[in-house]
Structures are given as structure tokens and as C-alpha cells.
C-alpha positions as CSV (number, residue, x, y, z in Angstrom):
1,M,29.3,-16.1,-2.9
2,S,26.4,-16.4,-0.4
3,T,23.4,-18.7,-0.3
4,F,19.8,-18.4,0.9
5,V,19.4,-20.7,3.9
6,S,15.9,-20.1,5.2
7,L,12.6,-18.3,4.7
8,D,11.1,-17.7,8.1
9,V,7.6,-16.4,8.6
10,Q,5.9,-15.2,11.8
11,D,2.3,-14.5,12.5
12,V,2.3,-11.1,14.1
13,R,-1.0,-9.4,15.2
14,F,-1.8,-6.2,17.0
15,P,-5.1,-6.0,18.9
16,T,-6.3,-2.7,17.3
17,S,-9.9,-3.9,17.6
18,R,-9.9,-3.1,21.3
19,T,-9.7,0.6,20.5
20,L,-11.4,0.5,17.1
21,D,-8.4,1.9,15.3
22,G,-8.8,1.0,11.7
23,S,-12.5,0.4,11.9
24,D,-14.6,1.0,8.8
25,A,-18.0,0.0,7.3
26,M,-16.8,-3.4,6.0
27,N,-14.2,-4.1,8.7
28,P,-15.6,-3.1,12.1
29,D,-13.2,-4.9,14.3
30,P,-9.7,-5.2,12.6
31,D,-6.7,-6.5,14.4
32,Y,-3.8,-5.0,12.3
33,S,-1.6,-8.0,11.5
34,A,1.4,-9.0,9.4
35,A,2.6,-12.2,7.9
36,Y,6.2,-11.2,8.7
37,L,9.0,-12.6,6.5
38,T,12.7,-12.8,7.2
39,L,14.7,-14.2,4.3
40,R,18.0,-15.4,5.7
41,T,21.4,-16.0,4.0
42,D,24.7,-17.5,5.2
43,A,26.5,-14.2,4.7
44,P,25.0,-13.5,7.3
45,D,22.5,-10.9,6.3
46,E,18.7,-10.9,5.6
47,G,15.8,-9.3,3.8
48,T,12.6,-8.4,5.4
49,A,9.0,-7.9,4.2
50,L,5.4,-8.3,5.4
51,V,1.9,-8.8,4.1
52,F,-0.7,-6.8,5.9
53,T,-3.9,-8.5,7.0
54,I,-6.5,-7.6,9.6
55,G,-6.4,-10.7,11.9
56,R,-8.1,-14.0,11.1
57,G,-6.4,-15.6,8.1
58,N,-3.0,-14.2,8.9
59,D,-1.9,-17.8,9.4
60,V,-3.1,-18.7,6.0
61,Q,-1.1,-15.8,4.4
62,S,1.9,-16.9,6.4
63,A,1.6,-20.5,5.2
64,A,1.4,-19.3,1.6
65,I,4.7,-17.5,1.9
66,E,6.3,-20.6,3.4
67,V,5.3,-22.5,0.3
68,L,7.7,-20.4,-1.8
69,A,10.9,-21.5,0.1
70,P,12.0,-24.1,-2.5
71,H,12.3,-21.3,-5.0
72,L,15.1,-19.7,-3.0
73,V,16.7,-21.9,-0.3
74,G,20.0,-23.1,-1.5
75,R,20.3,-20.7,-4.4
76,D,23.1,-18.1,-4.9
77,V,22.1,-14.8,-3.4
78,E,24.2,-12.6,-5.7
79,A,22.8,-14.3,-8.9
80,V,19.2,-13.8,-7.6
81,L,19.7,-10.2,-6.6
82,A,21.3,-9.4,-10.0
83,D,18.1,-10.5,-11.8
84,L,15.1,-9.6,-9.7
85,G,13.0,-9.3,-12.9
86,G,13.7,-12.9,-13.6
87,M,13.0,-14.1,-10.0
88,Y,9.7,-12.1,-10.0
89,R,8.7,-13.8,-13.3
90,E,9.8,-17.2,-12.0
91,L,7.5,-16.9,-9.0
92,S,4.6,-15.4,-10.8
93,H,4.7,-17.8,-13.7
94,D,5.0,-21.0,-11.5
95,S,2.4,-23.1,-13.3
96,Q,1.0,-24.8,-10.2
97,L,0.9,-21.7,-8.1
98,R,-0.9,-19.8,-10.9
99,W,-3.8,-22.2,-10.6
100,L,-4.5,-20.8,-7.2
101,G,-5.0,-17.3,-8.7
102,P,-4.0,-16.7,-11.4
103,E,-2.0,-13.7,-10.2
104,K,-4.4,-12.6,-7.5
105,G,-5.2,-13.2,-3.8
106,V,-3.2,-14.9,-1.0
107,M,-0.6,-16.5,-3.3
108,T,0.2,-13.3,-5.2
109,M,0.6,-11.4,-1.9
110,A,2.9,-14.2,-0.8
111,I,5.0,-13.8,-3.9
112,G,5.0,-10.0,-3.2
113,A,6.4,-10.7,0.2
114,V,9.3,-12.6,-1.2
115,V,10.0,-10.1,-4.0
116,N,9.8,-7.2,-1.5
117,A,12.2,-9.1,0.9
118,L,14.6,-9.6,-1.9
119,W,14.5,-5.9,-2.7
120,D,15.1,-5.1,0.9
121,L,18.2,-7.3,0.9
122,R,19.5,-5.7,-2.2
123,A,19.0,-2.2,-0.9
124,R,20.7,-3.1,2.3
125,R,23.7,-4.5,0.5
126,E,23.8,-1.3,-1.5
127,E,23.5,0.7,1.7
128,R,20.6,2.7,0.3
129,P,16.9,3.1,0.9
130,L,14.8,1.2,-1.5
131,W,13.5,4.3,-3.3
132,L,17.0,5.4,-4.1
133,T,18.1,1.9,-5.1
134,L,15.3,1.9,-7.7
135,A,16.0,5.5,-8.7
136,S,19.6,4.6,-9.4
137,L,18.7,2.1,-12.1
138,D,18.8,3.2,-15.7
139,P,15.6,3.0,-17.9
140,E,16.6,-0.3,-19.5
141,E,17.2,-2.0,-16.1
142,L,13.9,-0.8,-14.8
143,L,12.1,-2.0,-17.9
144,D,13.6,-5.5,-17.4
145,L,11.8,-5.7,-14.0
146,V,8.3,-5.4,-15.6
147,D,6.2,-8.2,-16.9
148,F,4.4,-6.8,-19.9
149,R,2.3,-9.8,-20.5
150,Y,-1.4,-8.7,-20.8
151,L,-0.4,-5.0,-20.7
152,E,0.7,-4.2,-24.3
153,D,-2.8,-3.3,-25.5
154,A,-2.5,-0.4,-23.0
155,L,1.2,0.2,-22.5
156,T,3.9,-1.0,-24.8
157,R,7.5,-1.6,-23.9
158,E,8.5,1.3,-26.1
159,E,6.0,3.7,-24.4
160,A,7.3,2.5,-21.0
161,L,10.9,3.1,-22.0
162,E,10.1,6.6,-23.2
163,I,8.4,7.4,-19.8
164,L,11.5,6.1,-18.0
165,R,13.8,8.0,-20.2
166,R,11.9,11.2,-19.6
167,G,12.2,10.4,-15.9
168,Q,16.0,10.7,-16.1
169,Q,15.8,14.4,-16.9
170,G,16.1,16.5,-13.8
171,K,16.3,13.5,-11.5
172,A,19.0,14.9,-9.3
173,E,17.1,18.1,-8.8
174,R,14.0,16.2,-7.8
175,I,15.8,14.1,-5.3
176,A,17.2,17.3,-3.7
177,A,13.8,18.9,-3.6
178,L,12.2,15.8,-2.1
179,R,14.8,15.7,0.6
180,E,14.0,19.3,1.5
181,H,10.2,19.2,1.2
182,G,9.1,15.6,1.1
183,V,5.8,14.4,-0.4
184,P,2.5,15.7,1.0
185,A,0.6,13.3,3.2
186,Y,-3.1,13.0,4.0
187,T,-4.2,11.5,7.3
188,T,-7.0,9.0,8.0
189,T,-6.2,9.0,11.7
190,P,-9.3,11.2,12.6
191,G,-11.7,9.3,10.4
192,W,-12.1,5.7,11.7
193,L,-15.8,4.8,11.8
194,G,-15.8,3.6,15.4
195,Y,-14.7,7.0,16.8
196,S,-17.1,9.3,18.6
197,D,-17.9,12.7,17.3
198,E,-15.9,14.3,20.1
199,K,-12.8,12.2,19.1
200,L,-13.4,13.0,15.5
201,T,-13.4,16.7,16.2
202,R,-10.4,16.6,18.4
203,L,-8.3,14.6,15.9
204,L,-9.4,16.9,13.0
205,H,-8.1,19.9,15.0
206,E,-4.8,18.0,15.7
207,A,-4.4,17.1,12.0
208,R,-4.6,20.7,11.0
209,D,-2.3,21.8,13.7
210,E,0.2,19.2,12.6
211,G,0.3,20.6,9.0
212,F,-1.8,18.1,7.2
213,E,-3.6,19.6,4.2
214,M,-6.0,16.8,3.6
215,V,-7.9,14.3,5.8
216,K,-10.1,11.2,5.1
217,L,-13.2,9.9,6.8
218,K,-14.7,6.4,6.7
219,V,-18.3,6.1,5.5
220,G,-20.8,3.5,4.4
221,A,-22.3,2.0,7.6
222,D,-25.2,4.5,8.0
223,A,-26.2,7.3,5.7
224,D,-27.3,9.6,8.5
225,D,-24.1,9.1,10.4
226,D,-22.1,9.6,7.3
227,E,-23.7,13.0,6.5
228,R,-23.5,14.1,10.1
229,R,-19.8,13.2,10.4
230,M,-19.0,14.9,7.1
231,R,-20.9,18.0,8.2
232,I,-18.8,18.1,11.4
233,A,-15.6,17.7,9.4
234,R,-16.5,20.5,7.0
235,E,-17.4,22.8,9.9
236,V,-14.1,22.1,11.6
237,M,-11.8,22.2,8.6
238,G,-13.6,25.0,6.7
239,P,-14.6,25.5,3.1
240,G,-12.2,24.3,0.4
241,Y,-10.1,22.1,2.7
242,P,-9.8,18.6,1.0
243,I,-11.8,16.0,2.9
244,A,-11.9,12.6,1.2
245,V,-14.2,9.8,2.2
246,D,-13.8,6.0,2.0
247,A,-16.7,3.6,1.7
248,N,-14.5,0.4,1.7
249,Q,-16.6,-1.3,-1.0
250,R,-19.9,-0.9,0.9
251,W,-22.3,0.1,-1.9
252,D,-23.6,-1.2,-5.2
253,V,-23.9,1.2,-8.1
254,S,-27.3,2.8,-7.2
255,G,-26.4,3.0,-3.5
256,A,-23.1,4.6,-4.2
257,I,-24.6,7.3,-6.5
258,A,-27.3,8.1,-3.9
259,A,-24.8,8.2,-1.0
260,I,-22.4,10.4,-2.9
261,E,-25.1,12.8,-3.9
262,R,-26.1,13.1,-0.3
263,L,-22.5,13.9,0.7
264,A,-21.9,16.2,-2.3
265,P,-23.1,19.4,-0.6
266,H,-20.1,19.0,1.8
267,D,-17.6,18.9,-1.1
268,P,-15.9,15.5,-0.7
269,F,-12.5,15.6,-2.3
270,W,-12.8,12.0,-3.5
271,I,-14.9,8.9,-2.9
272,E,-12.7,5.8,-2.3
273,E,-13.7,2.3,-3.0
274,P,-17.4,3.1,-3.6
275,T,-18.2,-0.5,-4.7
276,Y,-16.7,-4.0,-5.3
277,P,-13.0,-3.5,-6.0
278,D,-12.9,-5.7,-9.1
279,D,-15.9,-4.2,-10.8
280,V,-14.4,-1.9,-13.4
281,L,-17.7,-1.1,-15.1
282,A,-19.4,-0.2,-11.9
283,H,-16.7,2.3,-11.0
284,A,-17.0,3.8,-14.5
285,A,-20.8,4.2,-14.1
286,I,-20.5,5.7,-10.7
287,R,-17.8,8.1,-11.9
288,E,-19.9,9.3,-14.8
289,A,-22.9,9.8,-12.5
290,V,-21.2,11.8,-9.7
291,R,-18.8,14.1,-11.6
292,P,-17.0,16.3,-10.6
293,V,-16.5,14.2,-7.4
294,R,-13.4,12.1,-8.0
295,I,-13.4,8.3,-7.7
296,A,-10.3,6.6,-6.1
297,T,-9.5,2.9,-5.7
298,G,-6.6,0.4,-5.8
299,E,-5.7,-0.8,-2.4
300,Q,-7.4,-4.2,-3.1
301,A,-6.8,-4.3,-6.8
302,A,-5.4,-7.8,-7.3
303,N,-2.9,-7.2,-10.1
304,R,-1.6,-4.9,-12.9
305,V,-4.2,-6.1,-15.3
306,L,-7.1,-4.8,-13.2
307,F,-5.3,-1.4,-12.9
308,K,-5.0,-1.5,-16.7
309,Q,-8.7,-2.0,-17.1
310,F,-9.6,0.8,-14.7
311,L,-7.5,3.1,-16.8
312,Q,-8.7,1.9,-20.1
313,A,-12.3,2.3,-19.0
314,G,-11.9,5.8,-17.6
315,A,-13.2,4.4,-14.3
316,I,-11.1,6.2,-11.8
317,D,-9.4,9.6,-11.1
318,V,-6.9,8.4,-8.4
319,I,-4.9,5.2,-8.2
320,Q,-4.2,3.9,-4.7
321,L,-1.6,1.2,-5.1
322,D,-0.6,-0.8,-2.0
323,A,2.8,-2.1,-1.1
324,T,1.7,-5.7,-0.3
325,R,-1.5,-6.4,-2.3
326,V,0.2,-7.2,-5.7
327,A,3.3,-9.3,-6.4
328,G,5.8,-6.8,-4.9
329,V,7.9,-3.9,-6.2
330,N,8.1,-5.2,-9.7
331,E,4.4,-5.3,-10.3
332,N,3.9,-2.0,-8.6
333,L,6.4,-0.6,-11.1
334,A,4.1,-1.7,-13.9
335,V,1.2,0.1,-12.1
336,L,3.2,3.3,-11.8
337,L,4.1,3.2,-15.5
338,L,0.4,2.6,-16.4
339,A,-0.6,5.6,-14.3
340,A,2.0,7.8,-16.0
341,K,0.8,6.7,-19.4
342,Y,-2.8,7.7,-18.6
343,D,-1.8,10.8,-16.5
344,I,-3.6,9.5,-13.4
345,P,-2.1,10.5,-10.0
346,V,-0.9,7.8,-7.7
347,C,-1.8,8.4,-4.0
348,P,-0.7,5.2,-2.3
349,H,-2.8,3.4,0.3
350,A,-1.1,3.1,3.7
351,G,-3.9,2.2,6.2
352,G,-2.3,-0.7,7.9
353,V,0.7,-1.9,10.0
354,G,3.9,-1.3,8.1
355,L,2.3,0.0,5.0
356,C,3.3,3.6,5.6
357,E,6.9,2.5,6.1
358,M,6.9,0.4,2.9
359,V,4.7,2.3,0.4
360,Q,6.5,5.6,0.9
361,H,9.4,4.1,-1.1
362,L,7.2,3.6,-4.1
363,A,5.8,7.2,-3.9
364,F,9.3,8.7,-3.7
365,F,10.5,6.6,-6.5
366,D,7.5,7.6,-8.6
367,A,8.3,11.3,-7.8
368,V,11.9,10.9,-8.8
369,A,11.9,8.6,-11.8
370,I,8.5,8.1,-13.4
371,A,5.7,10.7,-12.9
372,G,8.0,13.4,-11.5
373,E,6.6,16.5,-9.8
374,D,2.8,16.1,-9.5
375,P,0.9,18.4,-7.1
376,R,-1.9,15.8,-7.1
377,R,0.3,13.2,-5.3
378,R,-0.4,12.4,-1.7
379,I,0.5,9.5,0.5
380,E,-2.0,8.2,3.1
381,F,-0.8,8.4,6.7
382,V,-2.3,6.7,9.8
383,D,-0.7,7.3,13.2
384,H,-0.7,3.7,14.4
385,L,2.0,1.2,15.4
386,H,5.0,3.0,13.9
387,E,6.9,2.6,17.2
388,H,7.3,-1.1,16.4
389,F,9.5,-0.5,13.3
390,E,13.3,0.1,13.3
391,V,12.9,3.0,10.9
392,P,9.5,4.6,11.4
393,V,8.1,7.0,8.9
394,R,9.1,10.6,9.4
395,I,6.3,13.2,9.0
396,E,7.2,16.9,9.0
397,R,4.7,19.7,8.4
398,G,2.2,17.3,7.1
399,A,4.6,15.7,4.6
400,Y,6.5,12.4,4.3
401,M,10.2,13.0,4.4
402,P,12.3,10.5,2.4
403,P,13.8,7.7,4.5
404,E,17.6,7.5,4.2
405,A,18.3,4.2,6.1
406,P,19.0,1.2,3.9
407,G,16.1,-1.2,3.1
408,N,12.4,-1.1,2.4
409,G,11.2,0.0,5.9
410,A,9.5,-3.3,6.8
411,R,11.8,-4.5,9.6
412,M,10.3,-4.5,13.1
413,H,12.0,-4.5,16.4
414,G,12.6,-8.1,17.6
415,A,10.8,-7.3,20.9
416,S,7.7,-6.1,19.1
417,V,7.5,-9.3,17.1
418,A,8.0,-11.5,20.1
419,E,5.4,-9.7,22.1
420,H,2.7,-9.8,19.4
421,L,3.2,-13.3,18.0
422,F,-0.1,-15.1,17.7
423,P,-1.3,-16.9,19.7
424,S,1.7,-17.4,22.0
425,G,3.0,-13.8,22.5
426,P,2.3,-12.1,25.8
427,V,-0.3,-9.7,24.2
428,W,-2.4,-12.8,23.1
429,A,-1.5,-15.7,25.4
430,A,-3.7,-14.7,28.3
431,Q,-6.7,-13.8,26.1
432,V,-6.9,-16.4,23.3
433,P,-8.9,-19.5,24.2
434,A,-7.3,-22.8,23.3
435,S,-10.1,-23.5,20.9
436,A,-9.4,-20.2,19.0
437,A,-5.6,-20.6,18.8
438,A,-5.9,-22.4,15.4
439,L,-8.0,-19.7,13.8
């Protein structure tokens, strides 16, 4: 028997604002950051996870994770890992914590960090990557991980069980195929809003040379700039090549429709986050007005209920779940099941430090055990900061190749964590005024 002994959180920030990596219409100067959790046992072994932020407020997110320590410290590790559905519900249903949400925002992301760290620990103990740990569970075990409260008007337990049972058929063959071919990626690397036209053009050429069959551009700051950059991308990539655009919530309904109509002659593959991320009816109105242009969203969707509403309202064409926005693996399992019920492709969001490493496990699991083969599936890729992770993503011929190392992919090199601690790490210590250290 082993026991949880500590829940340690570190405020890790990367100064990406200096090069405008990650810049978009709503977030012009992001510093890609992680509230970085290490869940320690007396075995000794540990589980790791992170919550992605873009700088200020990373300390708030870190503090929220620390609040959850009493739920785990001193408890039996084996008992907790054997019932991760129960632990997820215990954390999500904590009556006092729910008052801070309920089931949304900083506290839910903190719960997600703990849930994801527990899954990392379990996968490591099983000596398997997370996606394979999940894929090895039988349908009834997977079903027990999901909280169906608030969902059964859209997805019943019986329907979910049928989806999972179908996913058992041909599973071994799909695993073999994924190990050979991977899951197609699309890259946002060329498209950050702060890049010059010259850099955009160069990175577009590089993306094609590297085998990517789709790219994404950020839009929304200036209509003339958006149209010019989209025209450049279309000229470089040629007709028919999928070019998605991402407005990062910049527009209201009328503004979104007008902006999309202006971009439509350049054949955008989808429009991502055209408006406020919680506004289901606005997304539905935009989708109806701009058909056949697809509408995608989900990276800031707060919980499974919001995804349910998007699907019920026919408001989106693409779901972009995120590894650290909702309450961890368990809640994302509910989202995957909802997407399968409504036959909407899941193309995960991965624009942030560690998100590529983590969310690929959800996509591979979806491909193996829920939605199966789906030519509409793509995983976002950004070529930033992977060198800081013990097991960085592996991209071959424009596709994610399945990770084989144990765990969920979130573990960073110790030297990278130490160097980028805020505000005391060497990257920050010489540049953060004392008055700003508390921000």
C-alpha cells in the first residue's frame, strides 16, 4: 500500500510575448504558462499534469490546485487509482468548491489538473501511455468514469454504452493502423497574428514541405489585414488546400457574419471561435448565415453541459476539446461520447505549452475506442516549447504519431521548470520588477 504525501504546484512561465509566438486578436502578448502539478506518493512515484494559461493569473490557477490537497494527501493511492470515476465526482461535487463555478473556470481547471495527474500516475504504474491505458478499459469501466448528470436529455447511459461497445469492434486493427500512420495534424505555427507577411509566407512553405495538409491563421484584429493575409495564404497554398481561420472570440454576431463573408472568396476551411465562447445561440445564428463555411469551437468551453448545448442547437461543425479546460480526462470522455452521438468530428485544440503533448492522448483514444476511423479528425500542432518536455510530440509527414512512453505527456524536464519559475527563475529574475512579482 502507498499513500499520497504531497500536492506540489509550480508557477512556470515562458516569455513567448517577446517573439509574439501565440499572438492573436484577443491575446496580443501571451506568455505561455503552466500551473504545473506534481502529485507525490511515498512509493516513491508521482503523477504530473498542468493547466495552461497565458501569463498573469497563473499564480491564481496554481493556488486553486493547491486548495485540493486535502482531498488526496494521506489517502491510499491504490484505492484512489482503482476508482478514478469516484474521485472525479468527489472533486467536482464538493459543495463548497461548486459555489465557485459551478463546474467552470479556475476551480474546474484545478480539478482537471488533479484528475489528469492521477491518470498520469495510473498510466505510469501500468507502464502504458495514457491513450492505451484508456483504450484497454472495457465499455462498462469507461462508462463508470463519466458523470451523466445534466447530460441524459442528450446522451443516455444506454446510448453511451452502445457507442463504447461498438468501439470494441476492430480496436486492435485501429491501434495497429494508428501506430503506422498516426492522426493527421494541422499547424497554426505560420498563422500567429503578430508575424510579418514575409514570415507568414516562409512558414506556410515550410508547413507544406513538412507534410501538413492543413494550416490555420489568426484573424479578427483588422478586416483589411485579415483579408490580405488570407489572400497570401491562398496564393501560397493553392486552391483546395484547407486553410482554417481563428477569430478567438473577437466578433459579435453581425460582425462575425460580415467578416466571414469577406473571407469566404478565399475558401476558409472553418471559422474558429467567431464569437463569445459560451453563446450557443450566437454560434447557431452565425453557422446558419455563413453555410457552407464550418463553425468550430470548444477550447474555452467550460464543461460537458456547454458542449451538449452546442450539439443540441446544431451550432457547430467541429468540436475542439482542450486537455486542461474542463475537469480532466473523465469530463473529456463525456465530450467525446457526445460528439460521437451527434456525429461531429473532434479536432482537439493544442495551441499552448504542453497541450500538444497532452491532448494527443485524447485524440488517439477517440480514434481507437469511440469514434473510430474518421477522415475529418485532425489535431492542432504548434511548433513551440516541445523541447521542455521529457516526451515531446512526434510529428511525421504532417501527422501525430502515437506516444508509447508511459504517462500523459505533461512531465517537463526539471531544468526547464527551474529556469522558468516565476518570478524567481533565471529567465524572469533579472527582468521582473519587485512591484510586479506578485502579479
